[in-house]
Biopython code that builds the backbone (N, CA, C, O; Angstrom):
import numpy as np
from Bio.PDB.StructureBuilder import StructureBuilder

atoms = [
    (1, "MET", "N", (0.839, -1.187, 0.000)),
    (1, "MET", "CA", (0.000, 0.000, 0.000)),
    (1, "MET", "C", (0.886, 1.252, 0.000)),
    (1, "MET", "O", (1.888, 1.321, 0.711)),
    (2, "LYS", "N", (0.498, 2.226, -0.802)),
    (2, "LYS", "CA", (1.275, 3.461, -0.903)),
    (2, "LYS", "C", (1.078, 4.297, 0.369)),
    (2, "LYS", "O", (-0.035, 4.416, 0.883)),
    (3, "HIS", "N", (2.163, 4.860, 0.855)),
    (3, "HIS", "CA", (2.070, 5.779, 2.001)),
    (3, "HIS", "C", (1.773, 7.169, 1.458)),
    (3, "HIS", "O", (2.390, 7.587, 0.478)),
    (4, "PRO", "N", (0.831, 7.903, 2.079)),
    (4, "PRO", "CA", (0.459, 9.240, 1.587)),
    (4, "PRO", "C", (1.635, 10.210, 1.473)),
    (4, "PRO", "O", (1.627, 11.078, 0.600)),
    (5, "VAL", "N", (2.630, 10.084, 2.323)),
    (5, "VAL", "CA", (3.791, 10.978, 2.238)),
    (5, "VAL", "C", (4.591, 10.664, 0.981)),
    (5, "VAL", "O", (5.066, 11.578, 0.307)),
    (6, "ASP", "N", (4.745, 9.387, 0.657)),
    (6, "ASP", "CA", (5.457, 8.999, -0.562)),
    (6, "ASP", "C", (4.713, 9.490, -1.802)),
    (6, "ASP", "O", (5.333, 9.936, -2.767)),
    (7, "VAL", "N", (3.385, 9.406, -1.772)),
    (7, "VAL", "CA", (2.566, 9.890, -2.889)),
    (7, "VAL", "C", (2.739, 11.401, -3.036)),
    (7, "VAL", "O", (2.891, 11.903, -4.149)),
    (8, "HIS", "N", (2.717, 12.126, -1.912)),
    (8, "HIS", "CA", (2.870, 13.586, -1.940)),
    (8, "HIS", "C", (4.240, 13.978, -2.500)),
    (8, "HIS", "O", (4.327, 14.848, -3.367)),
    (9, "VAL", "N", (5.295, 13.350, -2.018)),
    (9, "VAL", "CA", (6.647, 13.649, -2.497)),
    (9, "VAL", "C", (6.737, 13.348, -3.994)),
    (9, "VAL", "O", (7.326, 14.122, -4.748)),
    (10, "GLY", "N", (6.161, 12.234, -4.422)),
    (10, "GLY", "CA", (6.170, 11.889, -5.841)),
    (10, "GLY", "C", (5.449, 12.918, -6.691)),
    (10, "GLY", "O", (5.915, 13.266, -7.776)),
    (11, "LYS", "N", (4.315, 13.409, -6.204)),
    (11, "LYS", "CA", (3.577, 14.451, -6.929)),
    (11, "LYS", "C", (4.403, 15.722, -7.039)),
    (11, "LYS", "O", (4.390, 16.395, -8.070)),
    (12, "ARG", "N", (5.117, 16.046, -5.977)),
    (12, "ARG", "CA", (5.941, 17.258, -5.989)),
    (12, "ARG", "C", (7.126, 17.100, -6.949)),
    (12, "ARG", "O", (7.529, 18.067, -7.594)),
    (13, "ILE", "N", (7.682, 15.895, -7.047)),
    (13, "ILE", "CA", (8.750, 15.640, -8.021)),
    (13, "ILE", "C", (8.193, 15.860, -9.425)),
    (13, "ILE", "O", (8.795, 16.567, -10.232)),
    (14, "ARG", "N", (7.037, 15.249, -9.715)),
    (14, "ARG", "CA", (6.411, 15.384, -11.031)),
    (14, "ARG", "C", (6.075, 16.854, -11.317)),
    (14, "ARG", "O", (6.312, 17.348, -12.420)),
    (15, "HIS", "N", (5.528, 17.540, -10.323)),
    (15, "HIS", "CA", (5.167, 18.954, -10.475)),
    (15, "HIS", "C", (6.388, 19.786, -10.866)),
    (15, "HIS", "O", (6.326, 20.561, -11.821)),
    (16, "ARG", "N", (7.470, 19.636, -10.156)),
    (16, "ARG", "CA", (8.674, 20.429, -10.437)),
    (16, "ARG", "C", (9.273, 20.054, -11.797)),
    (16, "ARG", "O", (9.746, 20.914, -12.541)),
    (17, "ARG", "N", (9.243, 18.755, -12.105)),
    (17, "ARG", "CA", (9.780, 18.303, -13.386)),
    (17, "ARG", "C", (8.977, 18.913, -14.533)),
    (17, "ARG", "O", (9.553, 19.372, -15.519)),
    (18, "TRP", "N", (7.658, 18.920, -14.407)),
    (18, "TRP", "CA", (6.809, 19.524, -15.440)),
    (18, "TRP", "C", (7.060, 21.023, -15.547)),
    (18, "TRP", "O", (7.141, 21.559, -16.652)),
    (19, "MET", "N", (7.183, 21.705, -14.412)),
    (19, "MET", "CA", (7.412, 23.141, -14.423)),
    (19, "MET", "C", (8.733, 23.476, -15.110)),
    (19, "MET", "O", (8.855, 24.517, -15.755)),
    (20, "ASN", "N", (9.710, 22.604, -14.972)),
    (20, "ASN", "CA", (11.012, 22.811, -15.623)),
    (20, "ASN", "C", (11.006, 22.387, -17.084)),
    (20, "ASN", "O", (11.932, 22.704, -17.831)),
    (21, "GLY", "N", (9.961, 21.670, -17.491)),
    (21, "GLY", "CA", (9.930, 21.141, -18.848)),
    (21, "GLY", "C", (10.910, 19.988, -19.038)),
    (21, "GLY", "O", (11.415, 19.766, -20.138)),
    (22, "THR", "N", (11.170, 19.266, -17.968)),
    (22, "THR", "CA", (12.120, 18.161, -17.979)),
    (22, "THR", "C", (11.361, 16.841, -18.144)),
    (22, "THR", "O", (10.326, 16.642, -17.508)),
    (23, "THR", "N", (11.857, 15.956, -18.975)),
    (23, "THR", "CA", (11.234, 14.643, -19.131)),
    (23, "THR", "C", (11.728, 13.709, -18.027)),
    (23, "THR", "O", (12.717, 13.990, -17.349)),
    (24, "GLN", "N", (11.025, 12.605, -17.864)),
    (24, "GLN", "CA", (11.472, 11.599, -16.896)),
    (24, "GLN", "C", (12.853, 11.074, -17.292)),
    (24, "GLN", "O", (13.703, 10.838, -16.434)),
    (25, "GLN", "N", (13.067, 10.896, -18.579)),
    (25, "GLN", "CA", (14.359, 10.402, -19.062)),
    (25, "GLN", "C", (15.485, 11.379, -18.722)),
    (25, "GLN", "O", (16.552, 10.970, -18.264)),
    (26, "GLN", "N", (15.243, 12.667, -18.949)),
    (26, "GLN", "CA", (16.273, 13.671, -18.655)),
    (26, "GLN", "C", (16.589, 13.706, -17.165)),
    (26, "GLN", "O", (17.757, 13.776, -16.781)),
    (27, "LEU", "N", (15.563, 13.658, -16.328)),
    (27, "LEU", "CA", (15.792, 13.671, -14.884)),
    (27, "LEU", "C", (16.548, 12.420, -14.459)),
    (27, "LEU", "O", (17.482, 12.490, -13.660)),
    (28, "ALA", "N", (16.141, 11.281, -14.994)),
    (28, "ALA", "CA", (16.811, 10.022, -14.657)),
    (28, "ALA", "C", (18.299, 10.077, -15.016)),
    (28, "ALA", "O", (19.144, 9.629, -14.241)),
    (29, "GLU", "N", (18.611, 10.622, -16.183)),
    (29, "GLU", "CA", (20.019, 10.721, -16.596)),
    (29, "GLU", "C", (20.806, 11.629, -15.661)),
    (29, "GLU", "O", (21.951, 11.327, -15.325)),
    (30, "LYS", "N", (20.205, 12.737, -15.238)),
    (30, "LYS", "CA", (20.891, 13.654, -14.320)),
    (30, "LYS", "C", (21.173, 12.996, -12.977)),
    (30, "LYS", "O", (22.193, 13.264, -12.342)),
    (31, "VAL", "N", (20.251, 12.128, -12.550)),
    (31, "VAL", "CA", (20.365, 11.497, -11.240)),
    (31, "VAL", "C", (21.140, 10.176, -11.312)),
    (31, "VAL", "O", (21.626, 9.678, -10.297)),
    (32, "GLY", "N", (21.248, 9.617, -12.519)),
    (32, "GLY", "CA", (22.002, 8.381, -12.684)),
    (32, "GLY", "C", (21.185, 7.121, -12.449)),
    (32, "GLY", "O", (21.709, 6.119, -11.962)),
    (33, "ILE", "N", (19.893, 7.167, -12.797)),
    (33, "ILE", "CA", (19.020, 6.007, -12.649)),
    (33, "ILE", "C", (18.206, 5.822, -13.929)),
    (33, "ILE", "O", (18.336, 6.614, -14.862)),
    (34, "LYS", "N", (17.379, 4.799, -13.982)),
    (34, "LYS", "CA", (16.514, 4.540, -15.135)),
    (34, "LYS", "C", (15.236, 5.365, -15.006)),
    (34, "LYS", "O", (14.788, 5.655, -13.897)),
    (35, "PHE", "N", (14.648, 5.745, -16.151)),
    (35, "PHE", "CA", (13.445, 6.574, -16.104)),
    (35, "PHE", "C", (12.279, 5.834, -15.449)),
    (35, "PHE", "O", (11.376, 6.468, -14.903)),
    (36, "GLN", "N", (12.288, 4.490, -15.497)),
    (36, "GLN", "CA", (11.217, 3.725, -14.855)),
    (36, "GLN", "C", (11.204, 3.962, -13.349)),
    (36, "GLN", "O", (10.150, 3.934, -12.714)),
    (37, "GLN", "N", (12.382, 4.195, -12.789)),
    (37, "GLN", "CA", (12.455, 4.466, -11.353)),
    (37, "GLN", "C", (11.828, 5.825, -11.041)),
    (37, "GLN", "O", (11.160, 5.981, -10.019)),
    (38, "ILE", "N", (12.041, 6.809, -11.920)),
    (38, "ILE", "CA", (11.393, 8.116, -11.740)),
    (38, "ILE", "C", (9.883, 7.925, -11.773)),
    (38, "ILE", "O", (9.172, 8.529, -10.970)),
    (39, "GLN", "N", (9.380, 7.098, -12.685)),
    (39, "GLN", "CA", (7.940, 6.819, -12.758)),
    (39, "GLN", "C", (7.428, 6.263, -11.429)),
    (39, "GLN", "O", (6.379, 6.673, -10.931)),
    (40, "LYS", "N", (8.175, 5.338, -10.874)),
    (40, "LYS", "CA", (7.761, 4.722, -9.606)),
    (40, "LYS", "C", (7.777, 5.736, -8.465)),
    (40, "LYS", "O", (6.897, 5.713, -7.604)),
    (41, "TYR", "N", (8.770, 6.625, -8.454)),
    (41, "TYR", "CA", (8.808, 7.673, -7.431)),
    (41, "TYR", "C", (7.600, 8.598, -7.566)),
    (41, "TYR", "O", (6.951, 8.934, -6.576)),
    (42, "GLU", "N", (7.309, 9.003, -8.802)),
    (42, "GLU", "CA", (6.244, 9.978, -9.042)),
    (42, "GLU", "C", (4.863, 9.445, -8.692)),
    (42, "GLU", "O", (3.973, 10.219, -8.338)),
    (43, "THR", "N", (4.674, 8.144, -8.785)),
    (43, "THR", "CA", (3.375, 7.558, -8.427)),
    (43, "THR", "C", (3.310, 7.154, -6.965)),
    (43, "THR", "O", (2.242, 6.796, -6.468)),
    (44, "GLY", "N", (4.431, 7.207, -6.276)),
    (44, "GLY", "CA", (4.461, 6.798, -4.877)),
    (44, "GLY", "C", (4.615, 5.298, -4.700)),
    (44, "GLY", "O", (4.562, 4.796, -3.577)),
    (45, "MET", "N", (4.807, 4.574, -5.804)),
    (45, "MET", "CA", (4.987, 3.118, -5.722)),
    (45, "MET", "C", (6.286, 2.769, -4.988)),
    (45, "MET", "O", (6.332, 1.805, -4.225)),
    (46, "ASN", "N", (7.325, 3.549, -5.221)),
    (46, "ASN", "CA", (8.600, 3.356, -4.532)),
    (46, "ASN", "C", (8.891, 4.586, -3.678)),
    (46, "ASN", "O", (8.639, 5.719, -4.088)),
    (47, "ARG", "N", (9.411, 4.348, -2.517)),
    (47, "ARG", "CA", (9.814, 5.409, -1.603)),
    (47, "ARG", "C", (11.167, 5.962, -2.054)),
    (47, "ARG", "O", (12.047, 5.203, -2.462)),
    (48, "VAL", "N", (11.328, 7.274, -1.980)),
    (48, "VAL", "CA", (12.576, 7.923, -2.384)),
    (48, "VAL", "C", (13.484, 8.025, -1.166)),
    (48, "VAL", "O", (13.086, 8.564, -0.133)),
    (49, "SER", "N", (14.702, 7.509, -1.284)),
    (49, "SER", "CA", (15.647, 7.604, -0.171)),
    (49, "SER", "C", (16.101, 9.056, -0.006)),
    (49, "SER", "O", (15.964, 9.869, -0.920)),
    (50, "ALA", "N", (16.632, 9.363, 1.147)),
    (50, "ALA", "CA", (17.081, 10.726, 1.439)),
    (50, "ALA", "C", (18.169, 11.174, 0.456)),
    (50, "ALA", "O", (18.129, 12.297, -0.048)),
    (51, "SER", "N", (19.134, 10.300, 0.189)),
    (51, "SER", "CA", (20.221, 10.678, -0.716)),
    (51, "SER", "C", (19.714, 10.859, -2.147)),
    (51, "SER", "O", (20.175, 11.752, -2.857)),
    (52, "ARG", "N", (18.767, 10.013, -2.576)),
    (52, "ARG", "CA", (18.216, 10.142, -3.923)),
    (52, "ARG", "C", (17.388, 11.422, -4.021)),
    (52, "ARG", "O", (17.437, 12.114, -5.038)),
    (53, "LEU", "N", (16.625, 11.743, -2.969)),
    (53, "LEU", "CA", (15.836, 12.972, -2.973)),
    (53, "LEU", "C", (16.750, 14.189, -3.038)),
    (53, "LEU", "O", (16.418, 15.188, -3.677)),
    (54, "TRP", "N", (17.880, 14.106, -2.387)),
    (54, "TRP", "CA", (18.884, 15.173, -2.439)),
    (54, "TRP", "C", (19.371, 15.374, -3.878)),
    (54, "TRP", "O", (19.488, 16.505, -4.351)),
    (55, "ASP", "N", (19.651, 14.268, -4.564)),
    (55, "ASP", "CA", (20.108, 14.330, -5.958)),
    (55, "ASP", "C", (19.014, 14.880, -6.878)),
    (55, "ASP", "O", (19.296, 15.673, -7.776)),
    (56, "ILE", "N", (17.775, 14.459, -6.653)),
    (56, "ILE", "CA", (16.650, 14.934, -7.467)),
    (56, "ILE", "C", (16.446, 16.430, -7.253)),
    (56, "ILE", "O", (16.214, 17.173, -8.207)),
    (57, "ALA", "N", (16.533, 16.865, -6.009)),
    (57, "ALA", "CA", (16.388, 18.295, -5.706)),
    (57, "ALA", "C", (17.461, 19.105, -6.431)),
    (57, "ALA", "O", (17.163, 20.150, -7.009)),
    (58, "ALA", "N", (18.687, 18.637, -6.405)),
    (58, "ALA", "CA", (19.781, 19.340, -7.095)),
    (58, "ALA", "C", (19.528, 19.380, -8.600)),
    (58, "ALA", "O", (19.742, 20.408, -9.244)),
    (59, "ALA", "N", (19.072, 18.257, -9.159)),
    (59, "ALA", "CA", (18.825, 18.184, -10.601)),
    (59, "ALA", "C", (17.674, 19.100, -11.026)),
    (59, "ALA", "O", (17.666, 19.615, -12.144)),
    (60, "LEU", "N", (16.702, 19.301, -10.127)),
    (60, "LEU", "CA", (15.543, 20.129, -10.454)),
    (60, "LEU", "C", (15.664, 21.572, -9.947)),
    (60, "LEU", "O", (14.774, 22.392, -10.169)),
    (61, "GLY", "N", (16.769, 21.867, -9.269)),
    (61, "GLY", "CA", (17.035, 23.233, -8.843)),
    (61, "GLY", "C", (16.176, 23.723, -7.693)),
    (61, "GLY", "O", (15.792, 24.892, -7.655)),
    (62, "VAL", "N", (15.868, 22.827, -6.745)),
    (62, "VAL", "CA", (15.083, 23.213, -5.571)),
    (62, "VAL", "C", (15.738, 22.671, -4.311)),
    (62, "VAL", "O", (16.613, 21.808, -4.371)),
    (63, "GLN", "N", (15.306, 23.187, -3.177)),
    (63, "GLN", "CA", (15.722, 22.643, -1.888)),
    (63, "GLN", "C", (14.941, 21.353, -1.629)),
    (63, "GLN", "O", (13.846, 21.185, -2.166)),
    (64, "VAL", "N", (15.468, 20.462, -0.837)),
    (64, "VAL", "CA", (14.783, 19.219, -0.509)),
    (64, "VAL", "C", (13.425, 19.511, 0.130)),
    (64, "VAL", "O", (12.468, 18.765, -0.081)),
    (65, "SER", "N", (13.339, 20.568, 0.894)),
    (65, "SER", "CA", (12.085, 20.919, 1.575)),
    (65, "SER", "C", (10.937, 21.174, 0.593)),
    (65, "SER", "O", (9.770, 21.049, 0.967)),
    (66, "PHE", "N", (11.251, 21.527, -0.653)),
    (66, "PHE", "CA", (10.217, 21.759, -1.671)),
    (66, "PHE", "C", (9.271, 20.567, -1.778)),
    (66, "PHE", "O", (8.065, 20.744, -1.949)),
    (67, "PHE", "N", (9.811, 19.361, -1.679)),
    (67, "PHE", "CA", (9.022, 18.161, -1.877)),
    (67, "PHE", "C", (8.053, 17.887, -0.733)),
    (67, "PHE", "O", (7.141, 17.070, -0.867)),
    (68, "PHE", "N", (8.250, 18.570, 0.390)),
    (68, "PHE", "CA", (7.374, 18.371, 1.545)),
    (68, "PHE", "C", (6.406, 19.525, 1.753)),
    (68, "PHE", "O", (5.565, 19.479, 2.651)),
    (69, "GLU", "N", (6.520, 20.567, 0.921)),
    (69, "GLU", "CA", (5.610, 21.709, 1.050)),
    (69, "GLU", "C", (4.177, 21.249, 0.827)),
    (69, "GLU", "O", (3.897, 20.467, -0.081)),
    (70, "GLY", "N", (3.269, 21.749, 1.672)),
    (70, "GLY", "CA", (1.861, 21.399, 1.553)),
    (70, "GLY", "C", (1.494, 20.124, 2.285)),
    (70, "GLY", "O", (0.312, 19.807, 2.417)),
    (71, "LEU", "N", (2.481, 19.391, 2.762)),
    (71, "LEU", "CA", (2.209, 18.135, 3.451)),
    (71, "LEU", "C", (1.458, 18.372, 4.758)),
    (71, "LEU", "O", (0.636, 17.546, 5.157)),
    (72, "ASP", "N", (1.728, 19.484, 5.424)),
    (72, "ASP", "CA", (1.054, 19.777, 6.678)),
    (72, "ASP", "C", (-0.427, 20.107, 6.495)),
    (72, "ASP", "O", (-1.181, 20.144, 7.467)),
    (73, "LYS", "N", (-0.842, 20.346, 5.251)),
    (73, "LYS", "CA", (-2.253, 20.649, 4.974)),
    (73, "LYS", "C", (-3.095, 19.391, 4.853)),
    (73, "LYS", "O", (-4.324, 19.457, 4.815)),
    (74, "ILE", "N", (-2.429, 18.244, 4.791)),
    (74, "ILE", "CA", (-3.160, 16.982, 4.719)),
    (74, "ILE", "C", (-3.615, 16.638, 6.130)),
    (74, "ILE", "O", (-2.806, 16.557, 7.054)),
    (75, "GLY", "N", (-4.896, 16.441, 6.281)),
    (75, "GLY", "CA", (-5.455, 16.124, 7.594)),
    (75, "GLY", "C", (-5.183, 14.693, 7.998)),
    (75, "GLY", "O", (-4.746, 13.880, 7.183)),
    (76, "ALA", "N", (-5.440, 14.389, 9.251)),
    (76, "ALA", "CA", (-5.233, 13.037, 9.771)),
    (76, "ALA", "C", (-6.075, 12.022, 9.005)),
    (76, "ALA", "O", (-5.614, 10.912, 8.738)),
    (77, "ASP", "N", (-7.294, 12.390, 8.652)),
    (77, "ASP", "CA", (-8.154, 11.480, 7.889)),
    (77, "ASP", "C", (-7.559, 11.191, 6.530)),
    (77, "ASP", "O", (-7.629, 10.059, 6.051)),
    (78, "ASP", "N", (-6.964, 12.208, 5.891)),
    (78, "ASP", "CA", (-6.346, 12.017, 4.584)),
    (78, "ASP", "C", (-5.152, 11.079, 4.681)),
    (78, "ASP", "O", (-4.934, 10.252, 3.795)),
    (79, "LEU", "N", (-4.378, 11.207, 5.755)),
    (79, "LEU", "CA", (-3.223, 10.339, 5.913)),
    (79, "LEU", "C", (-3.647, 8.889, 6.089)),
    (79, "LEU", "O", (-3.010, 7.980, 5.556)),
    (80, "VAL", "N", (-4.713, 8.676, 6.830)),
    (80, "VAL", "CA", (-5.193, 7.326, 7.053)),
    (80, "VAL", "C", (-5.781, 6.757, 5.772)),
    (80, "VAL", "O", (-5.492, 5.620, 5.399)),
    (81, "ALA", "N", (-6.613, 7.555, 5.098)),
    (81, "ALA", "CA", (-7.295, 7.074, 3.901)),
    (81, "ALA", "C", (-6.393, 7.087, 2.673)),
    (81, "ALA", "O", (-6.658, 6.375, 1.704)),
    (82, "GLY", "N", (-5.337, 7.885, 2.704)),
    (82, "GLY", "CA", (-4.441, 7.960, 1.557)),
    (82, "GLY", "C", (-5.037, 8.729, 0.392)),
    (82, "GLY", "O", (-4.727, 8.442, -0.765)),
    (83, "THR", "N", (-5.882, 9.694, 0.682)),
    (83, "THR", "CA", (-6.505, 10.473, -0.383)),
    (83, "THR", "C", (-5.558, 11.537, -0.893)),
    (83, "THR", "O", (-4.540, 11.834, -0.267)),
    (84, "ASP", "N", (-5.906, 12.114, -2.045)),
    (84, "ASP", "CA", (-5.104, 13.185, -2.631)),
    (84, "ASP", "C", (-5.204, 14.441, -1.792)),
    (84, "ASP", "O", (-6.158, 14.639, -1.039)),
    (85, "MET", "N", (-4.204, 15.277, -1.939)),
    (85, "MET", "CA", (-4.193, 16.557, -1.267)),
    (85, "MET", "C", (-5.363, 17.390, -1.788)),
    (85, "MET", "O", (-5.531, 17.490, -3.004)),
    (86, "PRO", "N", (-6.173, 17.989, -0.922)),
    (86, "PRO", "CA", (-7.298, 18.791, -1.399)),
    (86, "PRO", "C", (-6.821, 20.000, -2.202)),
    (86, "PRO", "O", (-5.834, 20.650, -1.855)),
    (87, "GLY", "N", (-7.539, 20.282, -3.275)),
    (87, "GLY", "CA", (-7.210, 21.464, -4.067)),
    (87, "GLY", "C", (-5.862, 21.372, -4.759)),
    (87, "GLY", "O", (-5.224, 22.399, -4.991)),
    (88, "ASP", "N", (-5.419, 20.190, -5.088)),
    (88, "ASP", "CA", (-4.091, 20.000, -5.669)),
    (88, "ASP", "C", (-4.125, 20.228, -7.177)),
    (88, "ASP", "O", (-3.833, 19.326, -7.962)),
    (89, "ILE", "N", (-4.485, 21.444, -7.566)),
    (89, "ILE", "CA", (-4.632, 21.780, -8.988)),
    (89, "ILE", "C", (-3.317, 21.660, -9.738)),
    (89, "ILE", "O", (-3.312, 21.349, -10.929)),
    (90, "LEU", "N", (-2.206, 21.902, -9.062)),
    (90, "LEU", "CA", (-0.923, 21.881, -9.749)),
    (90, "LEU", "C", (-0.397, 20.473, -10.012)),
    (90, "LEU", "O", (0.682, 20.309, -10.582)),
    (91, "SER", "N", (-1.155, 19.455, -9.598)),
    (91, "SER", "CA", (-0.749, 18.102, -9.966)),
    (91, "SER", "C", (-1.374, 17.701, -11.296)),
    (91, "SER", "O", (-1.104, 16.617, -11.813)),
    (92, "ASP", "N", (-2.206, 18.571, -11.846)),
    (92, "ASP", "CA", (-2.864, 18.304, -13.113)),
    (92, "ASP", "C", (-1.972, 18.794, -14.259)),
    (92, "ASP", "O", (-1.585, 19.962, -14.301)),
    (93, "ARG", "N", (-1.655, 17.892, -15.180)),
    (93, "ARG", "CA", (-0.736, 18.227, -16.275)),
    (93, "ARG", "C", (-1.280, 19.369, -17.127)),
    (93, "ARG", "O", (-0.524, 20.259, -17.516)),
    (94, "GLU", "N", (-2.582, 19.358, -17.424)),
    (94, "GLU", "CA", (-3.179, 20.406, -18.249)),
    (94, "GLU", "C", (-3.040, 21.771, -17.587)),
    (94, "GLU", "O", (-2.752, 22.764, -18.255)),
    (95, "ALA", "N", (-3.247, 21.821, -16.265)),
    (95, "ALA", "CA", (-3.114, 23.084, -15.540)),
    (95, "ALA", "C", (-1.682, 23.602, -15.600)),
    (95, "ALA", "O", (-1.458, 24.802, -15.762)),
    (96, "LEU", "N", (-0.727, 22.712, -15.473)),
    (96, "LEU", "CA", (0.679, 23.127, -15.540)),
    (96, "LEU", "C", (1.059, 23.604, -16.935)),
    (96, "LEU", "O", (1.797, 24.579, -17.079)),
    (97, "GLU", "N", (0.560, 22.924, -17.962)),
    (97, "GLU", "CA", (0.846, 23.358, -19.326)),
    (97, "GLU", "C", (0.208, 24.719, -19.600)),
    (97, "GLU", "O", (0.788, 25.557, -20.290)),
    (98, "LEU", "N", (-0.990, 24.930, -19.054)),
    (98, "LEU", "CA", (-1.653, 26.222, -19.200)),
    (98, "LEU", "C", (-0.830, 27.322, -18.526)),
    (98, "LEU", "O", (-0.652, 28.398, -19.098)),
    (99, "LEU", "N", (-0.336, 27.065, -17.335)),
    (99, "LEU", "CA", (0.502, 28.053, -16.638)),
    (99, "LEU", "C", (1.778, 28.355, -17.412)),
    (99, "LEU", "O", (2.174, 29.514, -17.539)),
    (100, "ARG", "N", (2.419, 27.315, -17.928)),
    (100, "ARG", "CA", (3.654, 27.509, -18.683)),
    (100, "ARG", "C", (3.388, 28.355, -19.924)),
    (100, "ARG", "O", (4.164, 29.252, -20.254)),
    (101, "SER", "N", (2.278, 28.059, -20.610)),
    (101, "SER", "CA", (1.913, 28.816, -21.812)),
    (101, "SER", "C", (1.565, 30.257, -21.451)),
    (101, "SER", "O", (1.953, 31.186, -22.159)),
    (102, "TYR", "N", (0.844, 30.442, -20.368)),
    (102, "TYR", "CA", (0.427, 31.771, -19.921)),
    (102, "TYR", "C", (1.642, 32.667, -19.677)),
    (102, "TYR", "O", (1.668, 33.820, -20.109)),
    (103, "TYR", "N", (2.648, 32.127, -18.982)),
    (103, "TYR", "CA", (3.817, 32.943, -18.672)),
    (103, "TYR", "C", (4.758, 33.119, -19.858)),
    (103, "TYR", "O", (5.706, 33.900, -19.782)),
    (104, "ALA", "N", (4.508, 32.406, -20.952)),
    (104, "ALA", "CA", (5.291, 32.603, -22.170)),
    (104, "ALA", "C", (4.761, 33.784, -22.989)),
    (104, "ALA", "O", (5.426, 34.257, -23.910)),
    (105, "ILE", "N", (3.560, 34.253, -22.645)),
    (105, "ILE", "CA", (2.943, 35.381, -23.350)),
    (105, "ILE", "C", (3.567, 36.681, -22.841)),
    (105, "ILE", "O", (3.810, 36.799, -21.640)),
    (106, "PRO", "N", (3.836, 37.658, -23.709)),
    (106, "PRO", "CA", (4.371, 38.947, -23.251)),
    (106, "PRO", "C", (3.456, 39.572, -22.188)),
    (106, "PRO", "O", (2.236, 39.414, -22.228)),
    (107, "GLU", "N", (4.068, 40.279, -21.246)),
    (107, "GLU", "CA", (3.351, 40.760, -20.057)),
    (107, "GLU", "C", (2.105, 41.583, -20.364)),
    (107, "GLU", "O", (1.066, 41.366, -19.741)),
    (108, "ASN", "N", (2.179, 42.525, -21.309)),
    (108, "ASN", "CA", (1.006, 43.368, -21.587)),
    (108, "ASN", "C", (-0.146, 42.537, -22.151)),
    (108, "ASN", "O", (-1.304, 42.773, -21.803)),
    (109, "GLN", "N", (0.155, 41.578, -23.008)),
    (109, "GLN", "CA", (-0.889, 40.706, -23.544)),
    (109, "GLN", "C", (-1.401, 39.743, -22.476)),
    (109, "GLN", "O", (-2.587, 39.415, -22.443)),
    (110, "ARG", "N", (-0.505, 39.297, -21.613)),
    (110, "ARG", "CA", (-0.882, 38.399, -20.524)),
    (110, "ARG", "C", (-1.881, 39.076, -19.592)),
    (110, "ARG", "O", (-2.844, 38.453, -19.145)),
    (111, "ARG", "N", (-1.650, 40.340, -19.304)),
    (111, "ARG", "CA", (-2.558, 41.083, -18.423)),
    (111, "ARG", "C", (-3.954, 41.191, -19.044)),
    (111, "ARG", "O", (-4.962, 41.061, -18.349)),
    (112, "ARG", "N", (-4.000, 41.426, -20.341)),
    (112, "ARG", "CA", (-5.295, 41.515, -21.038)),
    (112, "ARG", "C", (-6.000, 40.161, -21.028)),
    (112, "ARG", "O", (-7.214, 40.090, -20.836)),
    (113, "LEU", "N", (-5.247, 39.103, -21.231)),
    (113, "LEU", "CA", (-5.824, 37.763, -21.184)),
    (113, "LEU", "C", (-6.359, 37.454, -19.785)),
    (113, "LEU", "O", (-7.428, 36.861, -19.639)),
    (114, "PHE", "N", (-5.620, 37.854, -18.774)),
    (114, "PHE", "CA", (-6.053, 37.657, -17.389)),
    (114, "PHE", "C", (-7.370, 38.395, -17.125)),
    (114, "PHE", "O", (-8.290, 37.834, -16.529)),
    (115, "ASP", "N", (-7.455, 39.639, -17.565)),
    (115, "ASP", "CA", (-8.688, 40.415, -17.386)),
    (115, "ASP", "C", (-9.864, 39.763, -18.100)),
    (115, "ASP", "O", (-10.972, 39.713, -17.566)),
    (116, "LEU", "N", (-9.619, 39.259, -19.318)),
    (116, "LEU", "CA", (-10.670, 38.568, -20.069)),
    (116, "LEU", "C", (-11.136, 37.310, -19.319)),
    (116, "LEU", "O", (-12.337, 37.064, -19.207)),
    (117, "ALA", "N", (-10.200, 36.528, -18.815)),
    (117, "ALA", "CA", (-10.539, 35.305, -18.082)),
    (117, "ALA", "C", (-11.351, 35.618, -16.839)),
    (117, "ALA", "O", (-12.290, 34.893, -16.512)),
    (118, "ARG", "N", (-10.997, 36.694, -16.140)),
    (118, "ARG", "CA", (-11.738, 37.081, -14.949)),
    (118, "ARG", "C", (-13.167, 37.464, -15.298)),
    (118, "ARG", "O", (-14.100, 37.054, -14.608)),
    (119, "VAL", "N", (-13.354, 38.246, -16.363)),
    (119, "VAL", "CA", (-14.691, 38.661, -16.798)),
    (119, "VAL", "C", (-15.511, 37.423, -17.197)),
    (119, "VAL", "O", (-16.679, 37.309, -16.828)),
    (120, "LEU", "N", (-14.910, 36.515, -17.938)),
    (120, "LEU", "CA", (-15.623, 35.321, -18.366)),
    (120, "LEU", "C", (-16.020, 34.439, -17.180)),
    (120, "LEU", "O", (-17.112, 33.870, -17.169)),
    (121, "SER", "N", (-15.136, 34.324, -16.181)),
    (121, "SER", "CA", (-15.459, 33.498, -15.020)),
    (121, "SER", "C", (-16.557, 34.119, -14.175)),
    (121, "SER", "O", (-17.352, 33.404, -13.567)),
    (122, "GLU", "N", (-16.607, 35.444, -14.132)),
    (122, "GLU", "CA", (-17.674, 36.113, -13.377)),
    (122, "GLU", "C", (-19.015, 35.975, -14.088)),
    (122, "GLU", "O", (-20.063, 35.965, -13.443)),
    (123, "ALA", "N", (-18.986, 35.868, -15.428)),
    (123, "ALA", "CA", (-20.213, 35.732, -16.203)),
    (123, "ALA", "C", (-20.762, 34.308, -16.154)),
    (123, "ALA", "O", (-21.947, 34.086, -16.399)),
    (124, "ALA", "N", (-19.900, 33.351, -15.839)),
    (124, "ALA", "CA", (-20.323, 31.937, -15.861)),
    (124, "ALA", "C", (-21.214, 31.564, -14.684)),
    (124, "ALA", "O", (-21.643, 30.415, -14.573)),
]
sb = StructureBuilder()
sb.init_structure("model")
sb.init_model(0)
sb.init_chain("A")
sb.init_seg("    ")
for serial, (resi, resn, name, xyz) in enumerate(atoms, 1):
    if name == "N":
        sb.init_residue(resn, " ", resi, " ")
    sb.init_atom(name, np.array(xyz, "f"), 0.0, 1.0, " ", f" {name:<3s}", serial, name[0])
structure = sb.get_structure()
């Protein structure tokens, strides 16, 4: 059975990798392992050792603590049941791709797009 902390850390690895635009293969090569192992870490199937997490953090340009951010928001019931973190929108690949695309737009156009999105959401 997957431990909720392992699942959370795996989601954070995947989140950071997506934000960097790094593939599982590229991350695996930087860390010196097979990409299948990255897959297992990201799903929480395999627990990440402290030294491996240190290497992954270095490869992704974050502190080790990044992978534990938001963990304190998981309630005791969530830990027992092993449910997903509530409101974990950034674990969704489409949402991350949308964010990456949004920030690739020049600032003045991005602001106009933001205003349009706000108006449309208020009308819905």
